[in-house]
C-alpha positions in Angstrom: 27.7 10.8 2.7 28.9 11.2 6.2 27.2 8.5 7.6 26.0 6.0 4.3 24.5 3.2 6.7 21.4 4.8 8.8 18.6 3.7 7.1 16.7 6.4 8.4 18.1 8.7 5.7 17.6 7.0 2.6 13.6 6.3 4.0 13.3 10.3 3.8 15.1 10.5 0.8 12.9 8.1 -0.9 9.9 10.2 0.6 11.4 13.0 -0.6 11.9 12.1 -3.6 8.7 10.2 -4.2 6.3 12.8 -2.8 7.8 16.3 -3.5 10.3 16.1 -6.3 8.0 13.5 -8.5 11.7 11.9 -9.1 10.6 8.1 -9.2 14.2 6.8 -10.1 15.4 8.5 -7.7 12.9 7.2 -5.0 13.2 3.9 -6.1 17.4 3.9 -5.5 16.8 5.4 -2.1 14.4 2.7 -1.1 15.9 -0.2 -2.5 19.3 1.0 -0.2 16.6 1.2 2.8 15.6 -2.1 2.1 19.5 -3.3 1.8 19.9 -1.6 5.4 16.8 -2.8 7.2 15.1 -6.7 8.0 11.3 -6.7 7.0 9.8 -6.0 10.6 6.4 -5.2 9.3 6.8 -1.8 10.8 5.8 1.7 9.9 9.0 2.3 8.0 8.9 -0.8 5.7 5.0 -0.7 4.7 4.8 3.2 3.4 8.4 2.3 1.8 6.9 -0.3 0.0 3.6 1.7 -0.5 6.4 4.0 -2.2 8.2 1.7 -3.9 4.8 0.3 -5.5 3.7 4.1 -6.6 7.1 4.8 -8.1 7.3 1.8 -10.2 3.8 1.8 -11.0 4.3 5.7 -12.4 6.8 3.8 -14.3 4.7 1.6 -15.7 6.3 -1.8 -14.3 3.1 -3.0 -12.8 3.8 -6.9 -11.8 6.6 -5.8 -9.8 4.6 -3.0 -8.2 2.1 -5.3 -7.3 4.3 -7.4 -5.6 5.4 -5.2 -3.4 1.8 -3.9 -2.3 0.6 -7.2 -1.9 4.0 -7.9 0.3 2.6 -5.3 2.5 -1.3 -6.0 2.7 -1.3 -9.9 2.9 1.1 -9.0 6.5 -0.8 -9.8 9.1 0.0 -6.8 10.8 -1.2 -4.3 8.1 -4.9 -4.1 10.0 -2.9 -2.4 13.1 0.0 -0.8 11.9 -1.7 1.1 9.1 -3.9 3.8 10.6 -8.0 3.7 8.8 -7.6 7.0 7.2 -4.3 6.3 5.6 -5.3 2.9 4.2 -6.9 3.8 1.4 -3.9 5.1 -0.5 -2.6 1.5 0.0 -6.4 -0.4 -1.8 -5.8 2.8 -4.1 -2.7 2.4 -5.6 -3.1 -1.8 -5.6 -6.6 -1.0 -7.2 -4.9 1.0 -10.0 -2.1 -1.5 -10.4 -5.0 -4.6 -10.8 -6.5 -2.0 -13.4 -3.4 -1.6 -15.1 -2.8 -5.5 -15.2 -6.7 -6.0 -17.1 -7.7 -7.9 -13.6 -11.0 -5.7 -13.3 -12.5 -7.6 -10.5 -9.6 -7.1 -8.0 -9.7 -3.7 -9.3 -12.5 -2.6 -8.6 -12.8 -4.3 -5.1 -10.1 -2.3 -3.8 -10.9 0.9 -5.5 -14.5 0.6 -3.9 -13.0 0.0 -0.7 -10.5 2.9 -1.2 -13.4 5.1 -1.9 -15.6 3.9 1.0 -11.9 4.5 3.4 -12.1 8.5 1.6 -15.3 9.3 0.5 -14.6 12.7 -0.1 -12.0 12.0 -2.9 -13.5 12.0 -5.9 -10.0 9.8 -7.6 -10.8 6.3 -6.7 -14.6 6.8 -8.1 -13.2 7.8 -11.1 -10.8 5.1 -11.3 -13.6 3.1 -11.1 -15.2 4.5 -13.5 -12.3 3.6 -15.8 -12.7 0.1 -14.8 -16.2 0.4 -16.3 -15.2 2.2 -19.4 -12.1 -0.7 -20.0 -14.8 -3.6 -19.7 -16.9 -2.0 -22.4 -19.8 -1.1 -19.6 -20.0 2.5 -20.3 -23.1 3.4 -19.4 -21.8 1.6 -15.7 -18.7 4.1 -16.4 -20.8 6.8 -16.4 -22.8 6.2 -13.6 -19.3 6.7 -11.3 -18.1 9.2 -13.2 -21.3 11.8 -12.4 -20.8 10.4 -8.6 -17.1 11.8 -8.8 -18.5 15.0 -10.0 -20.5 15.3 -7.0 -17.8 15.7 -5.2 -15.3 17.6 -7.4 -17.5 19.6 -10.1 -14.1 21.0 -11.2 -12.0 18.3 -12.0 -11.3 17.9 -15.7 -10.4 14.5 -16.4 -14.1 13.3 -15.0 -15.8 15.5 -18.1 -12.8 13.9 -20.4 -13.6 10.3 -19.8 -17.3 10.6 -19.6 -17.1 12.6 -22.9 -15.1 9.2 -24.2 -17.6 6.9 -22.4 -20.5 8.8 -24.5 -18.3 8.8 -27.6 -18.4 5.1 -27.2 -22.2 5.0 -26.6 -22.2 6.8 -30.0 -23.8 9.7 -28.0 -21.7 12.8 -29.8 -23.9 15.6 -28.0 -23.3 14.7 -24.8 -19.6 13.9 -25.1 -19.4 17.2 -27.0 -21.1 19.0 -23.6 -18.7 17.2 -21.5 -16.0 18.1 -23.6 -16.3 21.9 -23.3 -16.4 21.4 -19.4 -13.2 19.7 -19.9 -11.6 22.6 -21.3 -13.4 24.8 -19.0 -11.0 23.4 -16.3 -8.1 22.8 -17.9 -7.9 25.3 -21.4 -4.5 24.6 -22.6 -4.7 20.6 -22.6 -4.4 20.5 -26.8 -5.8 16.9 -26.9 -9.5 17.8 -26.0 -9.6 20.3 -28.1 -8.7 17.4 -30.8 -11.8 15.3 -29.2 -14.0 18.1 -29.5 -13.4 18.7 -32.8 -13.7 15.3 -33.3 -17.3 15.3 -32.3 -18.5 18.7 -34.1 -17.3 16.7 -37.2 -19.6 14.0 -36.1 -22.1 16.2 -35.6 -21.7 17.6 -39.5 -20.1 20.9 -38.8 -17.1 21.1 -40.0 -15.7 25.0 -40.0 -16.2 24.7 -36.3 -14.5 21.2 -36.2 -11.2 22.8 -37.9 -11.6 25.8 -35.5 -10.9 23.3 -32.6 -8.0 22.0 -34.5 -6.4 25.3 -34.8 -6.8 25.6 -31.2 -5.4 22.2 -30.7 -2.5 22.5 -33.0 -1.7 25.7 -31.7 -1.1 24.1 -28.1 0.7 21.5 -29.3 -1.6 18.8 -30.3 0.1 16.6 -33.4 -3.2 14.9 -33.7 -5.1 18.0 -34.4 -2.0 19.7 -37.5 -2.9 16.2 -39.1 -6.6 16.7 -39.0 -6.1 20.3 -40.7 -3.9 18.7 -43.2 -6.4 15.7 -43.7 -9.3 17.5 -43.2 -9.5 21.2 -43.5 -7.5 22.2 -46.8 -4.3 23.4 -44.9 -1.5 22.1 -46.3 2.5 21.9 -43.9 3.7 25.7 -45.3 0.9 27.1 -43.7 1.9 26.1 -40.3 5.8 27.0 -41.0 7.7 29.8 -39.0 10.4 32.0 -39.4 12.7 29.1 -38.1 11.4 26.6 -40.8 
């Protein structure tokens, strides 16, 4: 407020909003003001401001504009020298995710493979590579990457969850069920996981266990579980009325 034309203030405010507050619209507003007050010079601040803009736009599902921002940075001739190797994986990673969201699968795989190479200790980019192959319906290859990701981070519930979906697509419901068990073990409050485990149990012929899972899923706020209880398990809406009702 006292010094409205200081670009540094808007850069650091945008960084705070993006990385620490998850205020993506706030970050976009601050970083736009940063760009309004600067001329592109291919320096550290320009490139990281663009990376944060791309990330905030991605989180708000504004994919083409986000891709434009990150491409602008990574096509800059100074990118290789200004951004060090330890940080480049963030740029390749977000571009890979954007290409995946836009169904540019080959470009997504190329970027995510590069990100994984730059940061081999992180399971995240390898997991997203699995998602890319799953989107292409190459489920066996997706499972290969999920397996690799789990070797790095065996406690990450989402890897088990999405490997279960790949097994489901292959109609291997027993393997899907085992993976969903692991996903629930690592994230027991996520209602969707109980809904999906109930589906697999029903596919394997055990309706009682399926209904028990949907009761848990409903308790944890999953609407699909509630609908299944009405459709399949013989419950009525009145069974779930509360004192408020």
